[in-house]
C-alpha positions in Angstrom: 105.2 -14.2 76.6 104.7 -11.4 79.1 106.8 -11.7 82.2 104.9 -13.0 85.3 104.8 -9.9 87.7 104.9 -11.0 91.5 104.6 -8.7 94.6 106.0 -9.9 97.8 104.4 -8.3 100.9 106.2 -9.1 104.4 107.6 -7.1 107.3 110.8 -9.1 107.6 113.6 -8.1 105.3 115.3 -11.6 105.0 112.2 -13.1 103.9 111.5 -10.4 101.3 115.1 -10.9 100.0 115.1 -14.7 99.9 111.9 -15.0 98.2 112.6 -12.3 95.7 116.0 -14.1 95.0 114.7 -17.3 94.1 111.7 -16.1 92.0 114.1 -13.6 90.0 116.4 -16.6 89.4 113.4 -18.4 88.0 112.8 -15.4 85.7 109.8 -13.7 87.4 109.5 -9.8 87.6 109.4 -9.3 91.5 108.6 -6.2 93.5 108.6 -6.2 97.4 107.0 -4.2 100.0 107.3 -4.1 104.0 103.6 -3.5 105.1 99.9 -3.9 104.1 99.9 0.0 103.7 102.6 -0.2 101.1 100.9 -2.9 99.2 97.7 -1.0 98.9 99.8 2.0 97.7 101.7 0.1 95.1 98.7 -1.5 93.7 97.3 1.7 92.6 100.2 2.5 90.2 101.6 -1.2 89.3 99.7 -4.2 88.0 100.8 -7.8 89.4 99.7 -11.4 88.4 100.5 -12.9 91.8 101.0 -11.6 95.5 102.8 -13.5 98.2 101.3 -11.8 101.3 102.2 -12.5 104.9 99.2 -13.1 107.2 100.5 -11.5 110.4 102.0 -7.8 109.9 101.7 -4.7 112.1 99.2 -2.2 110.8 97.1 -3.4 108.1 96.9 -7.3 108.4 97.4 -9.8 105.6 93.7 -10.6 105.9 92.6 -7.0 105.4 95.0 -6.7 102.3 93.4 -10.0 100.8 90.0 -8.4 101.3 91.0 -5.1 99.6 92.7 -7.3 96.6 89.7 -9.4 96.1 87.2 -6.4 96.1 89.4 -4.3 93.8 91.9 -6.7 91.8 89.9 -10.0 91.5 92.2 -11.1 88.7 95.2 -11.2 91.1 96.0 -14.6 92.9 97.1 -14.1 96.4 99.3 -16.9 98.3 99.3 -16.4 101.8 102.6 -16.7 103.9 102.2 -18.3 107.3 104.0 -19.9 110.2 103.0 -23.2 111.3 101.1 -22.1 114.3 99.1 -19.8 111.9 97.6 -22.6 109.8 94.0 -21.9 111.0 94.4 -18.1 109.8 95.7 -19.6 106.3 92.6 -21.8 106.3 90.4 -18.8 106.9 92.2 -17.0 104.1 91.3 -19.7 101.8 87.9 -19.4 102.6 88.0 -15.7 101.7 89.4 -16.7 98.2 93.3 -16.9 98.6 94.8 -19.3 96.0 96.8 -21.2 98.5 99.2 -20.7 101.4 102.8 -21.3 101.7 104.2 -22.4 105.0 107.4 -21.1 106.7 110.3 -22.3 106.6 110.1 -22.2 102.7 111.3 -24.9 100.3 112.5 -23.2 97.1 111.1 -26.1 95.1 107.9 -26.2 96.7 107.6 -22.3 96.1 108.4 -23.1 92.5 105.6 -25.6 92.2 103.2 -23.3 93.6 104.0 -20.3 91.5 103.6 -22.5 88.5 100.3 -23.9 89.8 99.2 -20.3 90.3 100.3 -19.4 86.6 98.5 -22.4 85.2 95.3 -21.4 87.0 95.5 -18.0 85.8 96.0 -19.3 82.1 92.8 -21.4 82.6 90.9 -18.6 83.7 91.8 -16.6 80.7 91.0 -19.7 78.6 87.4 -19.9 80.5 87.0 -16.2 79.6 87.7 -16.7 76.0 85.4 -19.8 76.0 82.6 -17.9 77.5 82.9 -15.0 75.1 83.3 -17.4 72.3 80.1 -19.4 73.2 77.8 -16.0 73.9 78.4 -15.4 70.1 76.9 -18.8 69.3 74.2 -18.0 71.6 71.5 -16.4 69.4 68.2 -17.2 70.9 67.4 -17.3 74.8 69.6 -20.0 76.4 70.0 -22.2 73.3 73.7 -22.8 72.9 75.5 -24.6 70.1 78.3 -24.3 67.6 77.4 -27.7 66.0 76.2 -27.6 62.4 73.0 -29.0 63.4 72.3 -26.3 66.1 73.4 -23.6 63.7 70.7 -24.7 61.0 68.0 -24.5 63.8 69.3 -21.1 64.5 68.9 -20.2 61.1 65.4 -21.7 60.6 64.2 -19.8 63.8 65.5 -16.6 62.0 63.7 -17.5 58.9 60.3 -18.0 60.4 60.3 -15.3 63.0 58.1 -12.9 60.9 55.5 -15.5 60.3 52.4 -16.7 62.5 52.8 -20.3 61.0 52.1 -23.3 63.3 55.5 -25.2 64.3 55.9 -28.7 65.3 59.2 -29.4 67.3 60.3 -33.2 67.8 63.0 -34.6 69.8 63.8 -36.7 72.7 63.1 -35.5 76.4 65.6 -32.9 77.7 66.7 -31.7 74.2 65.7 -28.2 74.7 62.1 -28.3 72.8 60.8 -25.9 75.3 63.7 -23.3 74.8 63.2 -23.4 71.1 59.5 -22.8 71.5 60.4 -19.7 73.7 62.9 -18.6 71.3 60.5 -18.5 68.3 57.8 -16.7 70.3 60.6 -14.1 71.6 61.6 -13.4 68.0 58.2 -13.2 66.5 55.5 -10.5 66.3 53.5 -12.5 68.9 56.4 -11.4 71.4 54.2 -8.6 72.6 51.8 -11.0 73.8 52.0 -14.0 76.5 53.8 -17.1 76.0 51.4 -19.8 77.4 52.7 -23.3 78.0 50.5 -26.4 78.5 52.2 -29.7 79.3 49.6 -31.9 77.8 51.2 -34.9 79.4 51.0 -33.6 83.0 47.5 -32.5 83.1 44.9 -35.3 83.9 42.5 -36.0 80.9 39.4 -35.1 83.1 40.5 -31.5 83.6 42.4 -30.9 80.4 39.2 -29.3 78.9 38.8 -26.9 81.8 42.4 -25.9 81.8 42.2 -25.2 77.9 38.9 -23.7 77.6 38.2 -22.2 81.1 34.8 -22.8 82.8 31.8 -20.9 83.9 30.9 -20.7 87.6 28.9 -23.8 88.5 29.8 -25.5 85.3 30.8 -28.5 87.7 31.2 -29.5 91.3 34.4 -27.5 92.0 33.7 -24.7 89.6 33.3 -22.0 92.3 34.1 -19.1 90.0 34.3 -18.5 86.3 37.9 -19.2 85.2 39.7 -18.3 82.0 41.4 -21.1 80.1 45.0 -21.3 78.5 43.5 -20.6 75.1 41.9 -17.3 75.9 44.9 -16.3 78.1 47.3 -16.8 75.0 45.3 -14.3 72.9 47.7 -12.2 71.1 50.7 -14.2 72.0 51.8 -17.9 71.5 50.2 -21.1 72.8 53.0 -23.9 73.4 51.5 -27.4 73.5 54.2 -29.5 75.0 53.9 -33.3 74.6 51.0 -32.9 72.2 51.2 -36.6 71.4 49.7 -37.5 75.0 46.3 -35.5 74.5 43.3 -37.7 74.2 41.3 -38.3 71.2 38.5 -36.4 72.3 40.5 -33.3 73.1 42.1 -33.7 69.7 38.7 -33.3 68.0 38.2 -30.2 70.1 41.6 -28.7 69.7 41.3 -29.2 66.0 38.4 -27.1 65.8 39.9 -24.3 67.9 43.2 -24.3 65.8 41.1 -24.2 62.4 38.9 -21.0 63.3 40.1 -19.8 66.9 36.6 -19.9 68.3 35.7 -22.0 71.4 33.3 -22.0 74.3 34.2 -22.2 78.2 33.0 -25.4 79.9 29.4 -24.5 80.8 29.3 -21.4 78.6 27.1 -20.4 75.7 28.9 -17.4 74.5 31.6 -17.8 71.6 35.2 -16.6 72.6 37.5 -15.5 69.9 41.2 -15.8 70.6 44.1 -15.2 68.1 47.5 -16.7 68.9 50.4 -18.5 67.2 50.5 -22.4 67.8 53.8 -24.3 68.8 53.7 -28.0 69.5 56.4 -30.3 70.8 56.5 -34.1 71.2 58.9 -36.7 71.9 56.5 -39.3 70.4 56.7 -40.6 66.9 53.3 -38.9 65.8 53.2 -41.0 62.5 53.4 -44.2 64.4 50.6 -42.8 66.7 48.4 -42.2 63.5 49.1 -45.8 62.4 48.1 -47.0 65.8 44.8 -44.7 65.7 45.9 -42.9 68.8 46.5 -39.5 67.0 44.3 -37.9 64.5 45.7 -37.4 61.0 44.0 -34.3 60.4 45.3 -32.8 63.8 48.8 -33.8 62.7 48.7 -32.1 59.4 47.4 -28.9 61.0 50.3 -28.7 63.3 52.9 -29.9 60.8 53.4 -26.9 58.9 56.9 -26.1 59.9 58.7 -28.9 61.5 62.1 -29.4 62.8 63.8 -31.9 65.3 65.9 -30.9 68.3 69.0 -33.3 68.1 69.9 -35.6 71.2 73.2 -34.4 73.0 75.0 -37.6 71.8 74.8 -36.3 68.3 76.3 -32.8 69.0 78.8 -33.5 71.6 81.0 -30.6 70.2 78.5 -28.5 72.2 79.0 -30.1 75.5 82.1 -27.9 76.5 80.0 -24.9 75.7 76.9 -26.1 77.6 78.9 -27.4 80.6 80.7 -23.9 80.9 77.4 -22.2 80.6 75.8 -24.4 83.4 78.7 -23.9 85.5 78.5 -20.1 85.4 74.7 -20.3 85.9 74.8 -22.5 88.9 78.0 -20.9 90.8 76.1 -17.8 90.7 73.0 -19.2 91.9 74.4 -21.2 94.9 77.2 -18.6 95.5 79.9 -21.2 95.3 83.7 -20.4 94.3 84.0 -23.2 91.7 85.6 -21.6 88.8 86.5 -24.5 86.2 86.0 -28.0 85.1 89.0 -30.3 85.1 90.2 -31.8 81.8 89.6 -35.2 83.1 85.9 -34.2 84.2 85.3 -32.7 80.7 86.5 -36.0 79.1 84.1 -37.9 81.2 81.3 -35.5 80.1 82.4 -36.1 76.5 82.5 -39.9 76.7 79.0 -40.2 78.5 76.0 -40.8 76.0 73.4 -38.6 77.9 70.1 -40.3 77.6 68.7 -37.3 79.5 70.1 -34.9 77.0 70.8 -31.1 77.8 68.6 -31.4 81.1 70.6 -34.2 82.5 73.9 -32.4 81.5 72.6 -29.2 83.3 71.4 -31.4 86.5 74.8 -33.0 86.3 76.8 -29.8 86.5 74.4 -28.5 89.3 75.0 -31.4 91.3 79.1 -31.0 90.6 78.9 -27.3 91.5 77.1 -28.1 94.9 79.3 -31.0 96.2 82.8 -29.6 94.9 85.0 -28.9 97.5 87.6 -26.8 95.6 87.6 -24.3 92.7 87.9 -27.2 90.1 85.3 -29.9 89.3 86.8 -33.4 89.1 85.2 -36.7 87.9 84.4 -37.7 91.3 82.0 -34.6 91.7 80.2 -36.0 88.6 77.0 -38.3 89.2 77.6 -40.0 85.9 80.0 -42.5 87.0 78.7 -46.1 86.3 78.3 -48.4 89.5 80.1 -51.1 87.8 83.3 -48.8 87.2 83.1 -47.8 91.1 83.2 -51.6 91.9 85.9 -52.1 89.5 87.9 -49.0 90.9 87.6 -50.5 94.4 88.8 -54.1 93.4 91.7 -53.0 91.2 94.5 -50.5 91.1 93.9 -47.6 89.0 96.5 -46.0 87.1 97.0 -43.4 89.8 97.8 -46.3 92.2 100.2 -47.8 89.9 102.0 -44.3 89.2 102.0 -43.6 93.2 103.4 -47.2 93.6 106.3 -46.6 91.0 107.3 -43.3 92.2 107.4 -44.4 95.8 109.7 -47.4 94.9 112.1 -45.0 92.8 112.4 -42.6 95.8 113.3 -45.5 98.0 115.8 -46.8 95.7 117.5 -43.4 95.5 117.1 -42.8 99.2 114.4 -39.9 98.4 117.1 -38.0 96.2 114.7 -35.8 94.3 117.1 -35.0 91.4 118.0 -38.7 90.7 114.5 -39.8 91.0 113.1 -37.1 88.6 115.8 -38.2 86.2 114.8 -41.7 86.5 111.2 -41.1 86.0 111.8 -38.8 83.0 110.1 -35.8 84.7 111.3 -32.5 85.9 111.7 -31.7 89.6 108.5 -29.5 89.7 106.2 -32.3 88.2 107.8 -34.8 90.8 106.8 -32.4 93.8 103.4 -31.9 92.5 103.0 -35.8 92.3 104.4 -35.9 95.8 101.7 -33.6 97.0 99.0 -35.2 95.2 99.7 -38.8 96.3 100.7 -37.5 100.0 104.0 -39.1 99.8 106.2 -38.1 102.5 110.1 -39.3 103.2 110.2 -41.6 106.0 111.8 -40.3 109.2 114.5 -42.1 111.5 111.6 -43.8 113.2 109.9 -44.9 110.0 107.2 -42.1 110.4 106.8 -39.6 107.8 108.8 -36.5 108.2 
């Protein structure tokens, strides 16, 4: 494994030497410079993984060096060195994307924990980059993402039918991506030189559906103040996507069937036939065969649509795609809302994998968007997700969680050993760095002489 390279930037010799000594004993490759100017110079000729950077220096300040690093070497993580009185400056540095800050006087163990945390963060970033490159190879059409067998079969089918103009019927639950599939078929077909015209049959009221599809002549009805093209005419030379086709009225089914058979229609109030040539893709979350039995959907229209058919699977049946999808949405929404969220924690990803997703991919997208907006750190945690059941929340409030039990156990061991870190970590069966991490996580502090935390 490549040795981690650390640069220390501080104008005090004793600080540079003490930090370098501790880090070199831990096996890191360490370089030191006494000023911001020297830091900028050495960065031109050497690469580093981590920079320990003093905030207050003569000449170029630590904040200026931080900006230079983030503008030119974004993969380097910067830990700011600050005195107690300069904590507001450290907080400002965190807002400027410093990784963390180290408070003087230094604790070698705390420094070790912070460096390990930084190394883990960089490893996670590399893993995420690999993950993104991996799923980009799985994304063959538009924003359709999936490595599952069923999605690969759909990708192959879209590839097979791309050079035809056959009618396609896409079935599947709400939120599974039927619209994305329709757009992918259009984009990869000869019709892609024409428009992709989408009609949500469930969202357009029945009394205006005829005008929406066929258009109307001026004066055809009270509000027809001008002649208007319908969706069928606009779709000429391209693709007509009839979403939620199962919601269309029986009367409109008759008219639509005639159009699909000969591609000739009349505007509402018009007398001149209009010819339009377009590919038809329909989608539905309804069971059209059941609708035929109930006499609310015409069997002849069904057979006219049902030339090539495939079903978009619910997300619960392709859960191996959730990490790819979640990371895709993370990248998308962090860019859209300009937030510094970089990753989804393992615990949060476990929650995503366990959830059944009744709203499918659309619900997952909304969940990640919400998490990006409310997340206060670089990492999305389970608490940022909107999928926690209210009953689970109630139980969490009533009973100790595993974290509560662990916190209580650690606190008891520390009291029994009079806060001897070495003895406590040995009893707990963890190393000192892990124990320091848990102390920080649970905000456990050694009591002072008066019983207050030191």
